[in-house]
N, CA, C and O atoms as a Tinker XYZ file with bonds, in Angstrom:
   388  protein
     1  N     42.641000   -6.139000   -1.927000    73     2
     2  CA    41.339000   -6.123000   -1.304000    64     1     3
     3  C     41.324000   -7.103000   -0.151000    63     2     4     5
     4  O     41.317000   -8.319000   -0.344000    81     3
     5  N     41.320000   -6.565000    1.027000    73     3     6
     6  CA    41.399000   -7.396000    2.211000    64     5     7
     7  C     40.033000   -7.752000    2.769000    63     6     8     9
     8  O     39.022000   -7.742000    2.067000    81     7
     9  N     40.039000   -8.064000    4.047000    73     7    10
    10  CA    38.829000   -8.524000    4.721000    64     9    11
    11  C     37.771000   -7.432000    4.819000    63    10    12    13
    12  O     36.584000   -7.730000    4.957000    81    11
    13  N     38.186000   -6.175000    4.749000    73    11    14
    14  CA    37.228000   -5.069000    4.783000    64    13    15
    15  C     36.270000   -5.126000    3.596000    63    14    16    17
    16  O     35.075000   -4.865000    3.730000    81    15
    17  N     36.810000   -5.467000    2.454000    73    15    18
    18  CA    35.994000   -5.580000    1.240000    64    17    19
    19  C     35.005000   -6.736000    1.375000    63    18    20    21
    20  O     33.835000   -6.595000    1.019000    81    19
    21  N     35.465000   -7.873000    1.887000    73    19    22
    22  CA    34.596000   -9.040000    2.090000    64    21    23
    23  C     33.470000   -8.715000    3.061000    63    22    24    25
    24  O     32.314000   -9.075000    2.837000    81    23
    25  N     33.819000   -8.042000    4.124000    73    23    26
    26  CA    32.820000   -7.666000    5.128000    64    25    27
    27  C     31.778000   -6.736000    4.510000    63    26    28    29
    28  O     30.582000   -6.884000    4.760000    81    27
    29  N     32.233000   -5.783000    3.706000    73    27    30
    30  CA    31.320000   -4.839000    3.065000    64    29    31
    31  C     30.380000   -5.565000    2.091000    63    30    32    33
    32  O     29.192000   -5.251000    2.026000    81    31
    33  N     30.908000   -6.528000    1.339000    73    31    34
    34  CA    30.088000   -7.306000    0.403000    64    33    35
    35  C     29.028000   -8.118000    1.148000    63    34    36    37
    36  O     27.887000   -8.216000    0.696000    81    35
    37  N     29.404000   -8.701000    2.289000    73    35    38
    38  CA    28.456000   -9.468000    3.092000    64    37    39
    39  C     27.346000   -8.563000    3.628000    63    38    40    41
    40  O     26.174000   -8.937000    3.631000    81    39
    41  N     27.732000   -7.366000    4.083000    73    39    42
    42  CA    26.755000   -6.416000    4.589000    64    41    43
    43  C     25.802000   -5.984000    3.481000    63    42    44    45
    44  O     24.599000   -5.844000    3.704000    81    43
    45  N     26.346000   -5.775000    2.293000    73    43    46
    46  CA    25.529000   -5.376000    1.156000    64    45    47
    47  C     24.530000   -6.480000    0.802000    63    46    48    49
    48  O     23.359000   -6.205000    0.539000    81    47
    49  N     24.995000   -7.712000    0.798000    73    47    50
    50  CA    24.129000   -8.841000    0.478000    64    49    51
    51  C     23.025000   -8.987000    1.532000    63    50    52    53
    52  O     21.874000   -9.256000    1.189000    81    51
    53  N     23.367000   -8.812000    2.796000    73    51    54
    54  CA    22.391000   -8.898000    3.879000    64    53    55
    55  C     21.343000   -7.795000    3.746000    63    54    56    57
    56  O     20.154000   -8.028000    3.964000    81    55
    57  N     21.790000   -6.604000    3.389000    73    55    58
    58  CA    20.861000   -5.486000    3.222000    64    57    59
    59  C     19.920000   -5.738000    2.037000    63    58    60    61
    60  O     18.728000   -5.444000    2.126000    81    59
    61  N     20.437000   -6.274000    0.944000    73    59    62
    62  CA    19.601000   -6.587000   -0.213000    64    61    63
    63  C     18.562000   -7.629000    0.146000    63    62    64    65
    64  O     17.413000   -7.532000   -0.284000    81    63
    65  N     18.944000   -8.613000    0.919000    73    63    66
    66  CA    18.017000   -9.654000    1.358000    64    65    67
    67  C     16.928000   -9.056000    2.245000    63    66    68    69
    68  O     15.753000   -9.402000    2.128000    81    67
    69  N     17.338000   -8.157000    3.129000    73    67    70
    70  CA    16.402000   -7.480000    4.024000    64    69    71
    71  C     15.418000   -6.635000    3.226000    63    70    72    73
    72  O     14.225000   -6.621000    3.528000    81    71
    73  N     15.903000   -5.940000    2.222000    73    71    74
    74  CA    15.038000   -5.108000    1.373000    64    73    75
    75  C     14.048000   -5.983000    0.604000    63    74    76    77
    76  O     12.881000   -5.614000    0.467000    81    75
    77  N     14.488000   -7.120000    0.109000    73    75    78
    78  CA    13.610000   -8.040000   -0.617000    64    77    79
    79  C     12.512000   -8.559000    0.310000    63    78    80    81
    80  O     11.354000   -8.666000   -0.095000    81    79
    81  N     12.873000   -8.877000    1.542000    73    79    82
    82  CA    11.882000   -9.341000    2.521000    64    81    83
    83  C     10.859000   -8.250000    2.822000    63    82    84    85
    84  O      9.662000   -8.522000    2.919000    81    83
    85  N     11.332000   -7.024000    2.969000    73    83    86
    86  CA    10.431000   -5.906000    3.226000    64    85    87
    87  C      9.471000   -5.701000    2.056000    63    86    88    89
    88  O      8.290000   -5.422000    2.260000    81    87
    89  N      9.975000   -5.837000    0.839000    73    87    90
    90  CA     9.144000   -5.689000   -0.353000    64    89    91
    91  C      8.058000   -6.768000   -0.379000    63    90    92    93
    92  O      6.903000   -6.480000   -0.696000    81    91
    93  N      8.423000   -7.997000   -0.048000    73    91    94
    94  CA     7.451000   -9.094000    0.003000    64    93    95
    95  C      6.381000   -8.817000    1.052000    63    94    96    97
    96  O      5.196000   -9.056000    0.821000    81    95
    97  N      6.808000   -8.310000    2.204000    73    95    98
    98  CA     5.855000   -7.971000    3.260000    64    97    99
    99  C      4.868000   -6.912000    2.794000    63    98   100   101
   100  O      3.669000   -7.014000    3.053000    81    99
   101  N      5.376000   -5.896000    2.107000    73    99   102
   102  CA     4.507000   -4.838000    1.589000    64   101   103
   103  C      3.518000   -5.382000    0.562000    63   102   104   105
   104  O      2.343000   -5.016000    0.569000    81   103
   105  N      3.996000   -6.253000   -0.315000    73   103   106
   106  CA     3.122000   -6.815000   -1.341000    64   105   107
   107  C      2.015000   -7.667000   -0.725000    63   106   108   109
   108  O      0.906000   -7.716000   -1.259000    81   107
   109  N      2.299000   -8.333000    0.385000    73   107   110
   110  CA     1.322000   -9.205000    1.033000    64   109   111
   111  C      0.336000   -8.433000    1.910000    63   110   112   113
   112  O     -0.771000   -8.906000    2.165000    81   111
   113  N      0.728000   -7.273000    2.361000    73   111   114
   114  CA    -0.106000   -6.475000    3.263000    64   113   115
   115  C     -1.341000   -5.954000    2.523000    63   114   116   117
   116  O     -1.249000   -5.541000    1.367000    81   115
   117  N     -2.486000   -5.977000    3.190000    73   115   118
   118  CA    -3.706000   -5.415000    2.617000    64   117   119
   119  C     -4.082000   -4.168000    3.394000    63   118   120   121
   120  O     -4.179000   -4.189000    4.621000    81   119
   121  N     -4.291000   -3.084000    2.667000    73   119   122
   122  CA    -4.648000   -1.805000    3.268000    64   121   123
   123  C     -6.003000   -1.406000    2.726000    63   122   124   125
   124  O     -6.213000   -1.365000    1.513000    81   123
   125  N     -6.924000   -1.111000    3.632000    73   123   126
   126  CA    -8.286000   -0.782000    3.233000    64   125   127
   127  C     -8.540000    0.704000    3.450000    63   126   128   129
   128  O     -8.348000    1.237000    4.542000    81   127
   129  N     -8.972000    1.348000    2.385000    73   127   130
   130  CA    -9.390000    2.739000    2.461000    64   129   131
   131  C    -10.892000    2.783000    2.304000    63   130   132   133
   132  O    -11.473000    1.937000    1.624000    81   131
   133  N    -11.523000    3.755000    2.922000    73   131   134
   134  CA   -12.975000    3.813000    2.828000    64   133   135
   135  C    -13.454000    5.233000    2.605000    63   134   136   137
   136  O    -12.782000    6.207000    2.942000    81   135
   137  N    -14.648000    5.313000    2.022000    73   135   138
   138  CA   -15.278000    6.608000    1.811000    64   137   139
   139  C    -16.061000    6.975000    3.064000    63   138   140   141
   140  O    -16.118000    6.207000    4.024000    81   139
   141  N    -16.645000    8.124000    3.042000    73   139   142
   142  CA   -17.478000    8.573000    4.144000    64   141   143
   143  C    -18.580000    7.549000    4.400000    63   142   144   145
   144  O    -19.258000    7.115000    3.469000    81   143
   145  N    -18.750000    7.177000    5.628000    73   143   146
   146  CA   -19.782000    6.221000    5.993000    64   145   147
   147  C    -19.467000    4.786000    5.607000    63   146   148   149
   148  O    -20.337000    3.921000    5.697000    81   147
   149  N    -18.256000    4.521000    5.186000    73   147   150
   150  CA   -17.839000    3.176000    4.772000    64   149   151
   151  C    -18.727000    2.587000    3.674000    63   150   152   153
   152  O    -18.899000    1.371000    3.596000    81   151
   153  N    -19.286000    3.446000    2.834000    73   151   154
   154  CA   -20.148000    2.960000    1.758000    64   153   155
   155  C    -19.353000    2.268000    0.662000    63   154   156   157
   156  O    -19.842000    1.344000    0.012000    81   155
   157  N    -18.127000    2.724000    0.466000    73   155   158
   158  CA   -17.232000    2.111000   -0.516000    64   157   159
   159  C    -15.899000    1.861000    0.175000    63   158   160   161
   160  O    -15.372000    2.723000    0.878000    81   159
   161  N    -15.362000    0.651000   -0.042000    73   159   162
   162  CA   -14.053000    0.304000    0.512000    64   161   163
   163  C    -13.175000   -0.186000   -0.627000    63   162   164   165
   164  O    -13.607000   -0.967000   -1.475000    81   163
   165  N    -11.935000    0.286000   -0.631000    73   163   166
   166  CA   -10.949000   -0.112000   -1.634000    64   165   167
   167  C     -9.786000   -0.765000   -0.903000    63   166   168   169
   168  O     -9.285000   -0.235000    0.089000    81   167
   169  N     -9.364000   -1.915000   -1.399000    73   167   170
   170  CA    -8.241000   -2.637000   -0.803000    64   169   171
   171  C     -7.051000   -2.570000   -1.756000    63   170   172   173
   172  O     -7.150000   -2.915000   -2.933000    81   171
   173  N     -5.923000   -2.114000   -1.211000    73   171   174
   174  CA    -4.667000   -2.054000   -1.956000    64   173   175
   175  C     -3.635000   -2.895000   -1.225000    63   174   176   177
   176  O     -3.764000   -3.161000   -0.030000    81   175
   177  N     -2.614000   -3.307000   -1.953000    73   175   178
   178  CA    -1.470000   -3.935000   -1.291000    64   177   179
   179  C     -0.632000   -2.815000   -0.683000    63   178   180   181
   180  O     -0.886000   -1.637000   -0.932000    81   179
   181  N      0.346000   -3.180000    0.095000    73   179   182
   182  CA     1.250000   -2.187000    0.678000    64   181   183
   183  C      2.060000   -1.440000   -0.364000    63   182   184   185
   184  O      2.627000   -0.386000   -0.075000    81   183
   185  N      2.120000   -1.983000   -1.584000    73   183   186
   186  CA     2.825000   -1.313000   -2.676000    64   185   187
   187  C      1.854000   -0.558000   -3.578000    63   186   188   189
   188  O      2.196000   -0.185000   -4.700000    81   187
   189  N      0.642000   -0.337000   -3.077000    73   187   190
   190  CA    -0.409000    0.429000   -3.744000    64   189   191
   191  C     -0.999000   -0.266000   -4.970000    63   190   192   193
   192  O     -1.563000    0.391000   -5.845000    81   191
   193  N     -0.872000   -1.580000   -5.034000    73   191   194
   194  CA    -1.485000   -2.332000   -6.118000    64   193   195
   195  C     -2.948000   -2.572000   -5.764000    63   194   196   197
   196  O     -3.257000   -3.036000   -4.666000    81   195
   197  N     -3.855000   -2.256000   -6.700000    73   195   198
   198  CA    -5.282000   -2.444000   -6.474000    64   197   199
   199  C     -5.596000   -3.925000   -6.295000    63   198   200   201
   200  O     -5.152000   -4.760000   -7.083000    81   199
   201  N     -6.370000   -4.248000   -5.244000    73   199   202
   202  CA    -6.754000   -5.632000   -4.975000    64   201   203
   203  C     -8.254000   -5.852000   -5.181000    63   202   204   205
   204  O     -8.654000   -6.754000   -5.917000    81   203
   205  N     -9.083000   -5.029000   -4.530000    73   203   206
   206  CA   -10.527000   -5.209000   -4.665000    64   205   207
   207  C    -11.283000   -3.962000   -4.223000    63   206   208   209
   208  O    -10.726000   -3.047000   -3.617000    81   207
   209  N    -12.548000   -3.962000   -4.544000    73   207   210
   210  CA   -13.441000   -2.872000   -4.149000    64   209   211
   211  C    -14.729000   -3.481000   -3.620000    63   210   212   213
   212  O    -15.224000   -4.472000   -4.159000    81   211
   213  N    -15.265000   -2.891000   -2.575000    73   211   214
   214  CA   -16.548000   -3.306000   -2.001000    64   213   215
   215  C    -17.474000   -2.103000   -2.013000    63   214   216   217
   216  O    -17.113000   -1.022000   -1.549000    81   215
   217  N    -18.664000   -2.301000   -2.546000    73   215   218
   218  CA   -19.639000   -1.214000   -2.626000    64   217   219
   219  C    -20.897000   -1.640000   -1.891000    63   218   220   221
   220  O    -21.492000   -2.670000   -2.208000    81   219
   221  N    -21.296000   -0.849000   -0.915000    73   219   222
   222  CA   -22.521000   -1.104000   -0.182000    64   221   223
   223  C    -23.696000   -0.875000   -1.135000    63   222   224   225
   224  O    -23.802000    0.199000   -1.726000    81   223
   225  N    -24.571000   -1.858000   -1.293000    73   223   226
   226  CA   -25.695000   -1.716000   -2.225000    64   225   227
   227  C    -26.579000   -0.506000   -1.937000    63   226   228   229
   228  O    -27.252000   -0.005000   -2.838000    81   227
   229  N    -26.586000   -0.030000   -0.685000    73   227   230
   230  CA   -27.416000    1.126000   -0.337000    64   229   231
   231  C    -26.998000    2.400000   -1.068000    63   230   232   233
   232  O    -27.793000    3.330000   -1.198000    81   231
   233  N    -25.754000    2.446000   -1.543000    73   231   234
   234  CA   -25.290000    3.674000   -2.194000    64   233   235
   235  C    -25.368000    3.593000   -3.716000    63   234   236   237
   236  O    -24.932000    4.512000   -4.409000    81   235
   237  N    -25.923000    2.499000   -4.239000    73   235   238
   238  CA   -26.042000    2.349000   -5.687000    64   237   239
   239  C    -27.380000    2.927000   -6.126000    63   238   240   241
   240  O    -28.446000    2.402000   -5.804000    81   239
   241  N    -27.291000    4.021000   -6.867000    73   239   242
   242  CA   -28.485000    4.715000   -7.360000    64   241   243
   243  C    -28.218000    5.088000   -8.815000    63   242   244   245
   244  O    -27.331000    5.893000   -9.100000    81   243
   245  N    -28.973000    4.511000   -9.722000    73   243   246
   246  CA   -28.731000    4.765000  -11.149000    64   245   247
   247  C    -28.917000    6.233000  -11.522000    63   246   248   249
   248  O    -28.436000    6.672000  -12.566000    81   247
   249  N    -29.604000    6.986000  -10.687000    73   247   250
   250  CA   -29.791000    8.413000  -10.948000    64   249   251
   251  C    -28.647000    9.259000  -10.386000    63   250   252   253
   252  O    -28.600000   10.468000  -10.612000    81   251
   253  N    -27.727000    8.627000   -9.656000    73   251   254
   254  CA   -26.626000    9.372000   -9.058000    64   253   255
   255  C    -25.305000    8.617000   -9.240000    63   254   256   257
   256  O    -24.620000    8.309000   -8.265000    81   255
   257  N    -24.963000    8.329000  -10.469000    73   255   258
   258  CA   -23.713000    7.642000  -10.775000    64   257   259
   259  C    -22.519000    8.492000  -10.335000    63   258   260   261
   260  O    -21.516000    7.962000   -9.857000    81   259
   261  N    -22.632000    9.791000  -10.497000    73   259   262
   262  CA   -21.542000   10.695000  -10.119000    64   261   263
   263  C    -21.237000   10.602000   -8.620000    63   262   264   265
   264  O    -20.078000   10.663000   -8.212000    81   263
   265  N    -22.271000   10.456000   -7.818000    73   263   266
   266  CA   -22.070000   10.309000   -6.376000    64   265   267
   267  C    -21.297000    9.050000   -6.048000    63   266   268   269
   268  O    -20.413000    9.067000   -5.193000    81   267
   269  N    -21.625000    7.948000   -6.728000    73   267   270
   270  CA   -20.902000    6.694000   -6.523000    64   269   271
   271  C    -19.450000    6.835000   -6.969000    63   270   272   273
   272  O    -18.540000    6.340000   -6.304000    81   271
   273  N    -19.240000    7.502000   -8.080000    73   271   274
   274  CA   -17.872000    7.730000   -8.566000    64   273   275
   275  C    -17.066000    8.520000   -7.532000    63   274   276   277
   276  O    -15.895000    8.222000   -7.296000    81   275
   277  N    -17.688000    9.515000   -6.922000    73   275   278
   278  CA   -17.017000   10.313000   -5.886000    64   277   279
   279  C    -16.649000    9.450000   -4.674000    63   278   280   281
   280  O    -15.564000    9.591000   -4.111000    81   279
   281  N    -17.569000    8.548000   -4.277000    73   279   282
   282  CA   -17.290000    7.659000   -3.150000    64   281   283
   283  C    -16.121000    6.725000   -3.457000    63   282   284   285
   284  O    -15.272000    6.480000   -2.599000    81   283
   285  N    -16.082000    6.207000   -4.683000    73   283   286
   286  CA   -14.986000    5.324000   -5.090000    64   285   287
   287  C    -13.660000    6.082000   -5.069000    63   286   288   289
   288  O    -12.655000    5.578000   -4.567000    81   287
   289  N    -13.667000    7.284000   -5.612000    73   287   290
   290  CA   -12.442000    8.092000   -5.627000    64   289   291
   291  C    -11.977000    8.404000   -4.206000    63   290   292   293
   292  O    -10.782000    8.364000   -3.914000    81   291
   293  N    -12.910000    8.708000   -3.344000    73   291   294
   294  CA   -12.578000    9.020000   -1.955000    64   293   295
   295  C    -11.964000    7.809000   -1.248000    63   294   296   297
   296  O    -10.969000    7.939000   -0.534000    81   295
   297  N    -12.560000    6.641000   -1.449000    73   295   298
   298  CA   -12.034000    5.417000   -0.824000    64   297   299
   299  C    -10.649000    5.091000   -1.358000    63   298   300   301
   300  O     -9.764000    4.685000   -0.604000    81   299
   301  N    -10.463000    5.271000   -2.664000    73   299   302
   302  CA    -9.160000    4.990000   -3.253000    64   301   303
   303  C     -8.095000    5.936000   -2.708000    63   302   304   305
   304  O     -6.986000    5.507000   -2.390000    81   303
   305  N     -8.425000    7.214000   -2.600000    73   303   306
   306  CA    -7.462000    8.183000   -2.063000    64   305   307
   307  C     -7.100000    7.851000   -0.619000    63   306   308   309
   308  O     -5.944000    7.981000   -0.219000    81   307
   309  N     -8.095000    7.421000    0.162000    73   307   310
   310  CA    -7.841000    7.053000    1.548000    64   309   311
   311  C     -6.900000    5.854000    1.625000    63   310   312   313
   312  O     -5.959000    5.849000    2.419000    81   311
   313  N     -7.155000    4.834000    0.798000    73   311   314
   314  CA    -6.295000    3.650000    0.784000    64   313   315
   315  C     -4.883000    3.999000    0.337000    63   314   316   317
   316  O     -3.904000    3.516000    0.907000    81   315
   317  N     -4.784000    4.839000   -0.683000    73   315   318
   318  CA    -3.470000    5.239000   -1.199000    64   317   319
   319  C     -2.681000    6.012000   -0.138000    63   318   320   321
   320  O     -1.475000    5.819000    0.010000    81   319
   321  N     -3.360000    6.871000    0.583000    73   319   322
   322  CA    -2.711000    7.633000    1.658000    64   321   323
   323  C     -2.201000    6.693000    2.753000    63   322   324   325
   324  O     -1.079000    6.843000    3.239000    81   323
   325  N     -3.040000    5.722000    3.136000    73   323   326
   326  CA    -2.642000    4.756000    4.161000    64   325   327
   327  C     -1.469000    3.897000    3.678000    63   326   328   329
   328  O     -0.549000    3.609000    4.444000    81   327
   329  N     -1.506000    3.495000    2.420000    73   327   330
   330  CA    -0.415000    2.683000    1.860000    64   329   331
   331  C      0.886000    3.486000    1.842000    63   330   332   333
   332  O      1.954000    2.951000    2.141000    81   331
   333  N      0.794000    4.762000    1.495000    73   331   334
   334  CA     1.986000    5.613000    1.502000    64   333   335
   335  C      2.577000    5.743000    2.884000    63   334   336   337
   336  O      3.797000    5.728000    3.048000    81   335
   337  N      1.717000    5.871000    3.882000    73   335   338
   338  CA     2.186000    5.944000    5.268000    64   337   339
   339  C      2.835000    4.639000    5.676000    63   338   340   341
   340  O      3.868000    4.634000    6.345000    81   339
   341  N      2.227000    3.530000    5.273000    73   339   342
   342  CA     2.768000    2.208000    5.601000    64   341   343
   343  C      4.146000    2.023000    4.983000    63   342   344   345
   344  O      5.058000    1.506000    5.628000    81   343
   345  N      4.296000    2.442000    3.745000    73   343   346
   346  CA     5.586000    2.317000    3.063000    64   345   347
   347  C      6.637000    3.164000    3.757000    63   346   348   349
   348  O      7.794000    2.760000    3.874000    81   347
   349  N      6.235000    4.329000    4.213000    73   347   350
   350  CA     7.162000    5.221000    4.892000    64   349   351
   351  C      7.578000    4.723000    6.259000    63   350   352   353
   352  O      8.629000    5.102000    6.775000    81   351
   353  N      6.744000    3.863000    6.851000    73   351   354
   354  CA     7.019000    3.363000    8.195000    64   353   355
   355  C      7.767000    2.040000    8.205000    63   354   356   357
   356  O      8.126000    1.557000    9.279000    81   355
   357  N      8.008000    1.452000    7.074000    73   355   358
   358  CA     8.645000    0.138000    7.025000    64   357   359
   359  C     10.116000    0.223000    7.445000    63   358   360   361
   360  O     10.982000    0.604000    6.657000    81   359
   361  N     10.365000   -0.127000    8.658000    73   359   362
   362  CA    11.741000   -0.260000    9.148000    64   361   363
   363  C     12.597000    0.979000    9.013000    63   362   364   365
   364  O     13.820000    0.876000    8.911000    81   363
   365  N     11.982000    2.148000    9.010000    73   363   366
   366  CA    12.773000    3.359000    8.888000    64   365   367
   367  C     13.397000    3.520000    7.511000    63   366   368   369
   368  O     14.328000    4.309000    7.345000    81   367
   369  N     12.901000    2.788000    6.522000    73   367   370
   370  CA    13.485000    2.825000    5.183000    64   369   371
   371  C     12.590000    3.614000    4.235000    63   370   372   373
   372  O     12.628000    3.392000    3.024000    81   371
   373  N     11.787000    4.531000    4.766000    73   371   374
   374  CA    10.805000    5.238000    3.958000    64   373   375
   375  C     11.327000    5.847000    2.682000    63   374   376   377
   376  O     10.604000    5.866000    1.686000    81   375
   377  N     12.531000    6.339000    2.661000    73   375   378
   378  CA    13.070000    6.981000    1.477000    64   377   379
   379  C     13.390000    6.031000    0.347000    63   378   380   381
   380  O     13.620000    6.475000   -0.778000    81   379
   381  N     13.412000    4.739000    0.609000    73   379   382
   382  CA    13.779000    3.779000   -0.419000    64   381   383
   383  C     12.599000    3.330000   -1.252000    63   382   384   385
   384  O     12.806000    2.693000   -2.285000    81   383
   385  N     11.345000    3.634000   -0.849000    73   383   386
   386  CA    10.178000    3.137000   -1.576000    64   385   387
   387  C      9.408000    4.254000   -2.183000    63   386   388
   388  O      8.390000    4.020000   -2.835000    81   387
């Protein structure tokens, strides 16, 4: 095993380090999805981990809980879609995440 093997091992280690850095960047990134009219906003990390939810008090109606549930689902889907796009755009490594 000559210098070619050593060079390949160094390249592999560098790539692993780069992937770890990209993963950290994704985890730190905040992606906000929103429902129609921005009544509900959902924040996810770049790895699609749920962070928080914001609900505009104007859309809270005890007689229409189903409507609020729909807004939450819509905001979550929007955030998830954006996070998926973000993951796919990270350094051309979309297939790895």
